[in-house]
N, C-alpha and C positions, 0 to 999 in steps of 0.2 A: 563656565564664564567666558564670554566672549571676549577676544582681546581686536579691540579694533587700532587703527593706525590712520595717522591722516593720510587722505586720499583713498581711503578705501568705500565701495559702494554698498550701500545697504539699502534694504528695504524698512521703510517705515509704515507698519499694519494703517490700512486704507488711505494710504497717501501715496505709496510707491516707492520711488527710488530716489535714494538721497546720495550725498558723497561727505563723508566726514572731512571739514575744512581744517577743524583744530581739536585741539584736546587740551584743557589747559586746569589750573588747580583756580578753584573759586571759594568764596564764602559764601554758604547759602545758610541762611538762618542761623546765623552763628559758628559754622561747622563747615570747614574746609575741608572741599571735595571735589574729586577730579568731575569737570564737566565736557561735554561731547558737543560741537558745533555741526549740528550737519544741515547741509544746503539740501531742501527737495527740490528736485530737478523740473519737476511738473509747474510749478508756479515760484518756483526762485525764491520759498520762506526757508527763513532761517530758523532751524528749531535748537534749542539748550536742552541736552538731556544730563541729568546726572549721570555718570558712568555705572555708577551701582544699582542704575532702577533698567540697563538697557535690556537684560535678559527678558526682565518682569513687563515691559512696554512691549515684548516681539519684535523689537527689530533686531534682524538679523543679516548676514550677509547674502549674496545673491547667492543661488541654487547654482548646480553644476550641470553641465552639458547633458550627463549622464540622467541626471532626475527630470531634465528637460524630455528627455525620450519618455519616462515613466509617465511623465505628463501628457505626451498624445497617446501612450498607449490605453492609459485611464478614460480618455475622451474618447476614442474610438471603440472600447469595448465597455460589453452591459447595458444593463437598466438602471437607472437611478432609481431611488426611492424617491418619492417627490408627494410630501402632504397634502391633505384636500384641504385641512383649515389656511386660508389665508394668513392668519395672526400668526400660527403657529409656523407656518413657511416663513413668515417676513423673520419673524424672530431668530430662528433657526438659521437662514441665511445673513442675517446682521450680524451674528454670532461667527459666523466661521470668516466674514470679511473682516472683523476685527482681529484673526488671528495673524493674519501675513502669509498664511502658511499658501504657496502655489499652488499646492491639491484643494486647499480649501475653497481657493477661489476657480479652481477650475471646478471643483463639486458643484458651487453656487452655480456657474455659468452654463455645467451642463443641465442642472435640473431645471433653469429658468428657458435655456433653449429650447429642450423636451416642454415644457408647458407652455410655451410660447406655438410651437408646433400645433399642440393640440385645442389653447384658447385664449382668448387674448389676454394679454398680461396688463397688469393695473398700470396706472405711470409711475409708481414708485418701486415697481419691480422690471419696467424697465430702466429706469434710470438705474438700479442697483447691475441689472446685466449688462449695463453699456461700461459701469463704473468696473463691474471682477473683469470683463474683455480687456478694459483698459489697462488695467493693471498687470494682468496675465499677459497681454499680447509687449507692453513695455518692460517687465521682467526678461521674459523670453528672448526677446527682440536685441536687449544688451546680452546676453549669456551668450545665443548663437550669432551674434554677426549678423544679424538678418534684418531686412528691413522691419519696419512693424507691418508695412502691407503684407509681406511673403510671411509673416507669422502668423496674420490674421486669418489669412486664405486657406497655411497648413491648421490652425484651429477650428474652423469650421468647416474644412475639409473632413477631418477627424470626427467631428460631431456629425457631420452628415451620414458619416460610416456608420456609427454607434446607432443613428436610428432610421437609418435606411428602410427599416419595416415598417414606420411610424406614418400614415396618412396623414399630411398634413389640412388643417383646417382650410378651408376653404378662401377665407379673405386674409390668409398670411403673405 
């Protein structure tokens, strides 16, 4: 079980970085329990989370700098398996996005980046690629203390290394 403190930065799956503003006891449905107040940084939304549900919801602390390096290595090495079936691929990507795992976000971004090299992405896939990139870049930027622009440049440089032998489509 995670132990959170006021001021901790956490990842709220599919929403991004949040800051624990308060942990208090509240009565929910007639039962007194601890509730964590988390402010989502990207849109200034306040979310109340039962403390007992934190792990179940996929809320976690930010990754370490060592993990960031592993993510960069993952992005520049090897080809990723991309399903040809749009519906299956979209569902798989949605499920990965919901985990909140930095590696899963990198997997979605890598897959869609590769796909974009070979064929035009659908509107939904473009939006998902942007969201995966944004969530990935914001966490890495926070952990590494680099600007979002520097991190984004590193991410795409590593993806370019991974897919250097792929001939991009002419209209990309």
